[in-house]
N, CA, C and O atoms as CSV, one atom per row, in Angstrom:
chain,resi,resn,atom,element,x,y,z
A,1,LEU,N,N,-57.854,108.965,-38.565
A,1,LEU,CA,C,-57.800,110.079,-39.496
A,1,LEU,C,C,-59.194,110.665,-39.699
A,1,LEU,O,O,-59.363,111.883,-39.758
A,2,ARG,N,N,-60.185,109.789,-39.804
A,2,ARG,CA,C,-61.558,110.263,-39.988
A,2,ARG,C,C,-61.994,111.117,-38.793
A,2,ARG,O,O,-62.645,112.146,-38.978
A,3,GLN,N,N,-61.644,110.704,-37.578
A,3,GLN,CA,C,-62.003,111.476,-36.387
A,3,GLN,C,C,-61.264,112.810,-36.350
A,3,GLN,O,O,-61.846,113.835,-35.998
A,4,PHE,N,N,-59.985,112.796,-36.713
A,4,PHE,CA,C,-59.212,114.035,-36.741
A,4,PHE,C,C,-59.823,115.020,-37.736
A,4,PHE,O,O,-59.988,116.198,-37.421
A,5,LEU,N,N,-60.159,114.541,-38.936
A,5,LEU,CA,C,-60.756,115.422,-39.939
A,5,LEU,C,C,-62.133,115.916,-39.500
A,5,LEU,O,O,-62.523,117.039,-39.821
A,6,GLY,N,N,-62.861,115.088,-38.776
A,6,GLY,CA,C,-64.151,115.530,-38.239
A,6,GLY,C,C,-63.977,116.681,-37.262
A,6,GLY,O,O,-64.712,117.668,-37.313
A,7,LEU,N,N,-62.996,116.549,-36.370
A,7,LEU,CA,C,-62.702,117.620,-35.414
A,7,LEU,C,C,-62.235,118.871,-36.146
A,7,LEU,O,O,-62.716,119.971,-35.874
A,8,ALA,N,N,-61.300,118.702,-37.071
A,8,ALA,CA,C,-60.760,119.844,-37.811
A,8,ALA,C,C,-61.861,120.530,-38.621
A,8,ALA,O,O,-61.890,121.758,-38.705
A,9,SER,N,N,-62.757,119.757,-39.210
A,9,SER,CA,C,-63.837,120.332,-40.013
A,9,SER,C,C,-64.777,121.186,-39.171
A,9,SER,O,O,-65.329,122.172,-39.660
A,10,TYR,N,N,-64.957,120.817,-37.926
A,10,TYR,CA,C,-65.812,121.600,-37.032
A,10,TYR,C,C,-65.271,123.021,-36.888
A,10,TYR,O,O,-66.044,123.969,-36.744
A,11,TYR,N,N,-63.942,123.170,-36.926
A,11,TYR,CA,C,-63.297,124.475,-36.761
A,11,TYR,C,C,-62.802,125.058,-38.088
A,11,TYR,O,O,-61.952,125.948,-38.090
A,12,ARG,N,N,-63.316,124.575,-39.193
A,12,ARG,CA,C,-62.827,124.984,-40.514
A,12,ARG,C,C,-62.940,126.477,-40.763
A,12,ARG,O,O,-62.164,127.022,-41.549
A,13,LYS,N,N,-63.881,127.157,-40.119
A,13,LYS,CA,C,-64.026,128.593,-40.362
A,13,LYS,C,C,-62.843,129.399,-39.833
A,13,LYS,O,O,-62.704,130.579,-40.156
A,14,PHE,N,N,-61.995,128.775,-39.025
A,14,PHE,CA,C,-60.812,129.457,-38.506
A,14,PHE,C,C,-59.560,129.181,-39.339
A,14,PHE,O,O,-58.496,129.730,-39.055
A,15,VAL,N,N,-59.679,128.337,-40.364
A,15,VAL,CA,C,-58.517,127.941,-41.169
A,15,VAL,C,C,-58.716,128.410,-42.608
A,15,VAL,O,O,-59.604,127.927,-43.310
A,16,ASN,N,N,-57.892,129.342,-43.035
A,16,ASN,CA,C,-57.973,129.848,-44.399
A,16,ASN,C,C,-57.600,128.735,-45.385
A,16,ASN,O,O,-56.552,128.105,-45.246
A,17,GLY,N,N,-58.453,128.498,-46.371
A,17,GLY,CA,C,-58.187,127.474,-47.377
A,17,GLY,C,C,-58.262,126.062,-46.831
A,17,GLY,O,O,-57.538,125.180,-47.291
A,18,PHE,N,N,-59.127,125.837,-45.856
A,18,PHE,CA,C,-59.219,124.532,-45.198
A,18,PHE,C,C,-59.352,123.386,-46.200
A,18,PHE,O,O,-58.653,122.380,-46.085
A,19,ALA,N,N,-60.236,123.531,-47.172
A,19,ALA,CA,C,-60.491,122.435,-48.121
A,19,ALA,C,C,-59.235,122.040,-48.876
A,19,ALA,O,O,-58.961,120.852,-49.042
A,20,ASN,N,N,-58.471,123.016,-49.335
A,20,ASN,CA,C,-57.244,122.700,-50.071
A,20,ASN,C,C,-56.183,122.110,-49.159
A,20,ASN,O,O,-55.452,121.206,-49.562
A,21,VAL,N,N,-56.092,122.612,-47.928
A,21,VAL,CA,C,-55.110,122.074,-46.982
A,21,VAL,C,C,-55.431,120.616,-46.665
A,21,VAL,O,O,-54.536,119.771,-46.641
A,22,ALA,N,N,-56.702,120.322,-46.424
A,22,ALA,CA,C,-57.115,118.979,-46.001
A,22,ALA,C,C,-57.279,117.985,-47.153
A,22,ALA,O,O,-57.465,116.794,-46.904
A,23,ALA,N,N,-57.215,118.437,-48.389
A,23,ALA,CA,C,-57.477,117.567,-49.550
A,23,ALA,C,C,-56.640,116.289,-49.566
A,23,ALA,O,O,-57.201,115.224,-49.825
A,24,PRO,N,N,-55.321,116.331,-49.301
A,24,PRO,CA,C,-54.551,115.076,-49.321
A,24,PRO,C,C,-55.050,114.057,-48.290
A,24,PRO,O,O,-54.990,112.851,-48.529
A,25,LEU,N,N,-55.537,114.538,-47.158
A,25,LEU,CA,C,-56.047,113.634,-46.123
A,25,LEU,C,C,-57.399,113.062,-46.527
A,25,LEU,O,O,-57.669,111.882,-46.300
A,26,HIS,N,N,-58.245,113.890,-47.121
A,26,HIS,CA,C,-59.555,113.404,-47.579
A,26,HIS,C,C,-59.395,112.340,-48.662
A,26,HIS,O,O,-60.185,111.398,-48.725
A,27,ARG,N,N,-58.380,112.482,-49.514
A,27,ARG,CA,C,-58.166,111.491,-50.580
A,27,ARG,C,C,-57.865,110.108,-50.004
A,27,ARG,O,O,-58.229,109.094,-50.600
A,28,LEU,N,N,-57.201,110.064,-48.846
A,28,LEU,CA,C,-56.896,108.772,-48.217
A,28,LEU,C,C,-58.163,108.043,-47.780
A,28,LEU,O,O,-58.165,106.817,-47.669
A,29,LEU,N,N,-59.231,108.783,-47.533
A,29,LEU,CA,C,-60.469,108.187,-47.032
A,29,LEU,C,C,-61.472,107.851,-48.130
A,29,LEU,O,O,-62.552,107.331,-47.848
A,30,GLU,N,N,-61.123,108.144,-49.377
A,30,GLU,CA,C,-62.021,107.814,-50.479
A,30,GLU,C,C,-62.107,106.298,-50.649
A,30,GLU,O,O,-61.142,105.574,-50.406
A,31,LYS,N,N,-63.267,105.844,-51.064
A,31,LYS,CA,C,-63.486,104.416,-51.278
A,31,LYS,C,C,-62.487,103.887,-52.303
A,31,LYS,O,O,-62.358,104.443,-53.394
A,32,GLY,N,N,-61.792,102.827,-51.957
A,32,GLY,CA,C,-60.834,102.187,-52.852
A,32,GLY,C,C,-59.474,102.858,-52.916
A,32,GLY,O,O,-58.605,102.421,-53.670
A,33,ALA,N,N,-59.277,103.919,-52.133
A,33,ALA,CA,C,-57.991,104.627,-52.166
A,33,ALA,C,C,-56.912,103.800,-51.480
A,33,ALA,O,O,-57.156,103.163,-50.455
A,34,GLU,N,N,-55.724,103.819,-52.058
A,34,GLU,CA,C,-54.578,103.140,-51.461
A,34,GLU,C,C,-54.016,104.033,-50.360
A,34,GLU,O,O,-53.842,105.236,-50.554
A,35,TRP,N,N,-53.735,103.435,-49.200
A,35,TRP,CA,C,-53.207,104.202,-48.070
A,35,TRP,C,C,-51.731,104.481,-48.315
A,35,TRP,O,O,-50.899,103.574,-48.276
A,36,ASP,N,N,-51.419,105.741,-48.566
A,36,ASP,CA,C,-50.034,106.160,-48.779
A,36,ASP,C,C,-49.848,107.493,-48.064
A,36,ASP,O,O,-50.214,108.543,-48.593
A,37,TRP,N,N,-49.276,107.449,-46.856
A,37,TRP,CA,C,-49.076,108.659,-46.059
A,37,TRP,C,C,-47.869,109.403,-46.631
A,37,TRP,O,O,-46.729,109.169,-46.231
A,38,SER,N,N,-48.142,110.289,-47.561
A,38,SER,CA,C,-47.101,111.018,-48.287
A,38,SER,C,C,-46.643,112.251,-47.507
A,38,SER,O,O,-47.170,112.564,-46.439
A,39,LYS,N,N,-45.655,112.935,-48.066
A,39,LYS,CA,C,-45.203,114.199,-47.468
A,39,LYS,C,C,-46.331,115.226,-47.485
A,39,LYS,O,O,-46.460,116.026,-46.559
A,40,ALA,N,N,-47.145,115.202,-48.535
A,40,ALA,CA,C,-48.288,116.122,-48.622
A,40,ALA,C,C,-49.291,115.851,-47.500
A,40,ALA,O,O,-49.867,116.783,-46.938
A,41,CYS,N,N,-49.496,114.569,-47.178
A,41,CYS,CA,C,-50.403,114.211,-46.083
A,41,CYS,C,C,-49.850,114.696,-44.748
A,41,CYS,O,O,-50.584,115.255,-43.933
A,42,GLN,N,N,-48.559,114.483,-44.525
A,42,GLN,CA,C,-47.944,114.921,-43.272
A,42,GLN,C,C,-47.996,116.439,-43.148
A,42,GLN,O,O,-48.261,116.970,-42.069
A,43,SER,N,N,-47.745,117.130,-44.244
A,43,SER,CA,C,-47.797,118.592,-44.242
A,43,SER,C,C,-49.212,119.087,-43.936
A,43,SER,O,O,-49.389,120.023,-43.156
A,44,ALA,N,N,-50.209,118.463,-44.547
A,44,ALA,CA,C,-51.604,118.834,-44.296
A,44,ALA,C,C,-51.966,118.590,-42.837
A,44,ALA,O,O,-52.596,119.434,-42.200
A,45,PHE,N,N,-51.571,117.440,-42.312
A,45,PHE,CA,C,-51.848,117.104,-40.915
A,45,PHE,C,C,-51.201,118.126,-39.980
A,45,PHE,O,O,-51.847,118.618,-39.055
A,46,ASP,N,N,-49.933,118.443,-40.219
A,46,ASP,CA,C,-49.213,119.403,-39.373
A,46,ASP,C,C,-49.831,120.796,-39.454
A,46,ASP,O,O,-49.946,121.487,-38.442
A,47,THR,N,N,-50.223,121.205,-40.648
A,47,THR,CA,C,-50.833,122.527,-40.824
A,47,THR,C,C,-52.156,122.619,-40.078
A,47,THR,O,O,-52.413,123.603,-39.385
A,48,LEU,N,N,-52.995,121.600,-40.216
A,48,LEU,CA,C,-54.280,121.612,-39.518
A,48,LEU,C,C,-54.083,121.566,-38.009
A,48,LEU,O,O,-54.770,122.266,-37.265
A,49,LYS,N,N,-53.152,120.747,-37.564
A,49,LYS,CA,C,-52.872,120.657,-36.129
A,49,LYS,C,C,-52.413,122.012,-35.586
A,49,LYS,O,O,-52.822,122.420,-34.499
A,50,TYR,N,N,-51.567,122.702,-36.339
A,50,TYR,CA,C,-51.093,124.026,-35.930
A,50,TYR,C,C,-52.270,124.995,-35.782
A,50,TYR,O,O,-52.377,125.707,-34.784
A,51,HIS,N,N,-53.153,125.012,-36.792
A,51,HIS,CA,C,-54.286,125.938,-36.739
A,51,HIS,C,C,-55.260,125.595,-35.613
A,51,HIS,O,O,-55.878,126.490,-35.037
A,52,LEU,N,N,-55.399,124.318,-35.297
A,52,LEU,CA,C,-56.300,123.917,-34.217
A,52,LEU,C,C,-55.757,124.292,-32.841
A,52,LEU,O,O,-56.522,124.421,-31.886
A,53,THR,N,N,-54.461,124.465,-32.737
A,53,THR,CA,C,-53.856,124.767,-31.437
A,53,THR,C,C,-53.394,126.216,-31.324
A,53,THR,O,O,-52.801,126.594,-30.314
A,54,SER,N,N,-53.654,127.026,-32.338
A,54,SER,CA,C,-53.286,128.445,-32.315
A,54,SER,C,C,-54.532,129.290,-32.076
A,54,SER,O,O,-55.646,128.894,-32.420
A,55,ALA,N,N,-54.323,130.443,-31.488
A,55,ALA,CA,C,-55.445,131.346,-31.235
A,55,ALA,C,C,-55.979,131.903,-32.554
A,55,ALA,O,O,-55.193,132.342,-33.393
A,56,PRO,N,N,-57.288,131.892,-32.749
A,56,PRO,CA,C,-57.849,132.458,-33.975
A,56,PRO,C,C,-57.705,133.978,-33.982
A,56,PRO,O,O,-57.698,134.615,-32.929
A,57,VAL,N,N,-57.594,134.537,-35.147
A,57,VAL,CA,C,-57.438,135.986,-35.275
A,57,VAL,C,C,-58.570,136.565,-36.130
A,57,VAL,O,O,-58.336,137.388,-37.015
A,58,LEU,N,N,-59.777,136.129,-35.854
A,58,LEU,CA,C,-60.930,136.636,-36.582
A,58,LEU,C,C,-61.471,137.881,-35.886
A,58,LEU,O,O,-61.429,137.990,-34.660
A,59,ALA,N,N,-61.976,138.807,-36.678
A,59,ALA,CA,C,-62.562,140.032,-36.139
A,59,ALA,C,C,-64.064,139.835,-35.927
A,59,ALA,O,O,-64.695,139.029,-36.611
A,60,TYR,N,N,-64.615,140.563,-34.992
A,60,TYR,CA,C,-66.062,140.569,-34.812
A,60,TYR,C,C,-66.683,141.386,-35.941
A,60,TYR,O,O,-66.147,142.430,-36.310
A,61,PRO,N,N,-67.800,140.928,-36.491
A,61,PRO,CA,C,-68.418,141.700,-37.574
A,61,PRO,C,C,-69.013,143.004,-37.049
A,61,PRO,O,O,-69.586,143.044,-35.961
A,62,ASP,N,N,-68.872,144.048,-37.824
A,62,ASP,CA,C,-69.487,145.340,-37.534
A,62,ASP,C,C,-70.573,145.528,-38.585
A,62,ASP,O,O,-70.273,145.803,-39.747
A,63,PHE,N,N,-71.822,145.383,-38.186
A,63,PHE,CA,C,-72.931,145.395,-39.137
A,63,PHE,C,C,-73.236,146.791,-39.685
A,63,PHE,O,O,-74.147,146.953,-40.497
A,64,HIS,N,N,-72.486,147.784,-39.248
A,64,HIS,CA,C,-72.619,149.136,-39.788
A,64,HIS,C,C,-71.611,149.387,-40.913
A,64,HIS,O,O,-71.651,150.438,-41.552
A,65,ARG,N,N,-70.712,148.437,-41.160
A,65,ARG,CA,C,-69.712,148.557,-42.226
A,65,ARG,C,C,-70.045,147.571,-43.347
A,65,ARG,O,O,-70.750,146.583,-43.141
A,66,GLN,N,N,-69.520,147.866,-44.533
A,66,GLN,CA,C,-69.698,146.957,-45.665
A,66,GLN,C,C,-68.871,145.691,-45.463
A,66,GLN,O,O,-67.790,145.721,-44.874
A,67,PHE,N,N,-69.407,144.579,-45.965
A,67,PHE,CA,C,-68.683,143.318,-45.956
A,67,PHE,C,C,-68.019,143.113,-47.314
A,67,PHE,O,O,-68.516,143.587,-48.335
A,68,ILE,N,N,-66.899,142.409,-47.316
A,68,ILE,CA,C,-66.186,142.042,-48.535
A,68,ILE,C,C,-66.188,140.519,-48.603
A,68,ILE,O,O,-65.814,139.854,-47.637
A,69,VAL,N,N,-66.605,139.967,-49.733
A,69,VAL,CA,C,-66.620,138.517,-49.913
A,69,VAL,C,C,-65.669,138.167,-51.055
A,69,VAL,O,O,-65.840,138.631,-52.182
A,70,ASP,N,N,-64.669,137.347,-50.752
A,70,ASP,CA,C,-63.745,136.833,-51.765
A,70,ASP,C,C,-63.994,135.339,-51.897
A,70,ASP,O,O,-64.060,134.631,-50.892
A,71,VAL,N,N,-64.134,134.853,-53.124
A,71,VAL,CA,C,-64.367,133.428,-53.355
A,71,VAL,C,C,-63.331,132.887,-54.327
A,71,VAL,O,O,-62.793,133.618,-55.158
A,72,ASP,N,N,-63.062,131.587,-54.207
A,72,ASP,CA,C,-62.096,130.941,-55.082
A,72,ASP,C,C,-62.423,129.457,-55.146
A,72,ASP,O,O,-63.049,128.909,-54.238
A,73,ALA,N,N,-62.000,128.822,-56.207
A,73,ALA,CA,C,-62.204,127.383,-56.358
A,73,ALA,C,C,-61.002,126.784,-57.065
A,73,ALA,O,O,-60.328,127.445,-57.856
A,74,SER,N,N,-60.749,125.523,-56.765
A,74,SER,CA,C,-59.679,124.780,-57.429
A,74,SER,C,C,-60.230,123.411,-57.793
A,74,SER,O,O,-61.426,123.162,-57.646
A,75,GLY,N,N,-59.378,122.538,-58.261
A,75,GLY,CA,C,-59.799,121.187,-58.592
A,75,GLY,C,C,-60.139,120.342,-57.375
A,75,GLY,O,O,-60.793,119.307,-57.501
A,76,ASP,N,N,-59.701,120.774,-56.199
A,76,ASP,CA,C,-59.935,120.012,-54.970
A,76,ASP,C,C,-61.041,120.575,-54.095
A,76,ASP,O,O,-61.712,119.820,-53.392
A,77,GLY,N,N,-61.244,121.886,-54.123
A,77,GLY,CA,C,-62.216,122.474,-53.215
A,77,GLY,C,C,-62.568,123.892,-53.585
A,77,GLY,O,O,-62.088,124.441,-54.576
A,78,LEU,N,N,-63.420,124.470,-52.760
A,78,LEU,CA,C,-63.797,125.857,-52.948
A,78,LEU,C,C,-63.798,126.543,-51.596
A,78,LEU,O,O,-63.943,125.900,-50.556
A,79,GLY,N,N,-63.635,127.856,-51.625
A,79,GLY,CA,C,-63.558,128.576,-50.368
A,79,GLY,C,C,-64.000,130.014,-50.511
A,79,GLY,O,O,-64.127,130.542,-51.616
A,80,ALA,N,N,-64.234,130.638,-49.366
A,80,ALA,CA,C,-64.641,132.032,-49.328
A,80,ALA,C,C,-64.084,132.679,-48.068
A,80,ALA,O,O,-63.870,132.018,-47.052
A,81,VAL,N,N,-63.856,133.976,-48.157
A,81,VAL,CA,C,-63.398,134.759,-47.011
A,81,VAL,C,C,-64.333,135.950,-46.880
A,81,VAL,O,O,-64.537,136.699,-47.835
A,82,LEU,N,N,-64.898,136.119,-45.695
A,82,LEU,CA,C,-65.734,137.270,-45.386
A,82,LEU,C,C,-64.893,138.225,-44.556
A,82,LEU,O,O,-64.364,137.845,-43.511
A,83,SER,N,N,-64.768,139.466,-45.018
A,83,SER,CA,C,-63.929,140.428,-44.300
A,83,SER,C,C,-64.558,141.810,-44.337
A,83,SER,O,O,-65.552,142.044,-45.025
A,84,GLN,N,N,-63.955,142.720,-43.581
A,84,GLN,CA,C,-64.367,144.116,-43.552
A,84,GLN,C,C,-63.126,144.985,-43.492
A,84,GLN,O,O,-62.107,144.602,-42.917
A,85,ARG,N,N,-63.225,146.164,-44.098
A,85,ARG,CA,C,-62.116,147.115,-44.050
A,85,ARG,C,C,-62.267,147.952,-42.785
A,85,ARG,O,O,-63.318,148.537,-42.524
A,86,GLU,N,N,-61.189,147.992,-42.009
A,86,GLU,CA,C,-61.118,148.812,-40.801
A,86,GLU,C,C,-59.984,149.792,-40.978
A,86,GLU,O,O,-58.814,149.417,-40.898
A,87,GLU,N,N,-60.319,151.037,-41.217
A,87,GLU,CA,C,-59.333,152.078,-41.502
A,87,GLU,C,C,-58.433,151.634,-42.651
A,87,GLU,O,O,-58.888,151.621,-43.795
A,88,LYS,N,N,-57.180,151.270,-42.399
A,88,LYS,CA,C,-56.262,150.908,-43.491
A,88,LYS,C,C,-56.097,149.399,-43.666
A,88,LYS,O,O,-55.448,148.958,-44.614
A,89,ALA,N,N,-56.669,148.610,-42.772
A,89,ALA,CA,C,-56.472,147.161,-42.815
A,89,ALA,C,C,-57.786,146.445,-43.124
A,89,ALA,O,O,-58.873,146.937,-42.821
A,90,GLU,N,N,-57.651,145.281,-43.729
A,90,GLU,CA,C,-58.798,144.422,-43.964
A,90,GLU,C,C,-58.769,143.330,-42.909
A,90,GLU,O,O,-57.764,142.632,-42.773
A,91,ARG,N,N,-59.865,143.168,-42.154
A,91,ARG,CA,C,-59.928,142.182,-41.079
A,91,ARG,C,C,-60.838,141.031,-41.481
A,91,ARG,O,O,-61.952,141.252,-41.956
A,92,VAL,N,N,-60.370,139.813,-41.293
A,92,VAL,CA,C,-61.155,138.622,-41.637
A,92,VAL,C,C,-62.202,138.382,-40.556
A,92,VAL,O,O,-61.892,138.370,-39.364
A,93,VAL,N,N,-63.443,138.191,-40.991
A,93,VAL,CA,C,-64.546,137.888,-40.091
A,93,VAL,C,C,-64.788,136.379,-40.055
A,93,VAL,O,O,-65.055,135.822,-38.990
A,94,ALA,N,N,-64.696,135.715,-41.210
A,94,ALA,CA,C,-64.939,134.270,-41.267
A,94,ALA,C,C,-64.329,133.672,-42.529
A,94,ALA,O,O,-64.181,134.341,-43.551
A,95,TYR,N,N,-63.982,132.397,-42.426
A,95,TYR,CA,C,-63.544,131.601,-43.568
A,95,TYR,C,C,-64.592,130.528,-43.810
A,95,TYR,O,O,-65.240,130.071,-42.869
A,96,ALA,N,N,-64.763,130.126,-45.051
A,96,ALA,CA,C,-65.634,129.001,-45.384
A,96,ALA,C,C,-64.973,128.227,-46.516
A,96,ALA,O,O,-64.440,128.818,-47.455
A,97,SER,N,N,-65.010,126.905,-46.421
A,97,SER,CA,C,-64.453,126.091,-47.500
A,97,SER,C,C,-64.986,124.676,-47.393
A,97,SER,O,O,-65.482,124.250,-46.349
A,98,ARG,N,N,-64.872,123.967,-48.490
A,98,ARG,CA,C,-65.211,122.545,-48.473
A,98,ARG,C,C,-64.499,121.854,-49.621
A,98,ARG,O,O,-64.127,122.472,-50.618
A,99,THR,N,N,-64.324,120.564,-49.449
A,99,THR,CA,C,-63.712,119.730,-50.471
A,99,THR,C,C,-64.772,119.363,-51.502
A,99,THR,O,O,-65.922,119.105,-51.147
A,100,LEU,N,N,-64.395,119.339,-52.760
A,100,LEU,CA,C,-65.324,118.930,-53.809
A,100,LEU,C,C,-65.495,117.417,-53.796
A,100,LEU,O,O,-64.554,116.679,-53.503
A,101,THR,N,N,-66.693,116.966,-54.114
A,101,THR,CA,C,-66.927,115.531,-54.232
A,101,THR,C,C,-66.312,115.050,-55.545
A,101,THR,O,O,-65.944,115.859,-56.397
A,102,LYS,N,N,-66.203,113.747,-55.704
A,102,LYS,CA,C,-65.667,113.196,-56.957
A,102,LYS,C,C,-66.481,113.677,-58.150
A,102,LYS,O,O,-65.918,114.023,-59.189
A,103,ALA,N,N,-67.800,113.701,-58.006
A,103,ALA,CA,C,-68.666,114.126,-59.107
A,103,ALA,C,C,-68.446,115.597,-59.460
A,103,ALA,O,O,-68.561,115.980,-60.624
A,104,GLU,N,N,-68.132,116.417,-58.466
A,104,GLU,CA,C,-67.929,117.848,-58.709
A,104,GLU,C,C,-66.554,118.147,-59.304
A,104,GLU,O,O,-66.366,119.184,-59.941
A,105,ARG,N,N,-65.596,117.247,-59.101
A,105,ARG,CA,C,-64.260,117.448,-59.658
A,105,ARG,C,C,-64.316,117.246,-61.139
A,105,ARG,O,O,-63.297,117.366,-61.818
């Protein structure tokens, strides 16, 4: 699981809300945590696996256009989306997220 999360974390910028999706799996790796592969863990694993095997749909940044930054945080993690408006659509340039440490929760 630790190796899988390491691989998935390397590609986290391609997964919207990575920290929240991966949170159930990260909890299993906390010191003293009881190993309980719940439905939430299986769902998180399947979601990450899907995103790792699907083509990313990120846009190339256009440095002549304005960037839009959306940020959010929850009890498990925080995240951000960098995007740009192209005519009538908003295109995602990058995702960023991370899981909060115990001290930050």
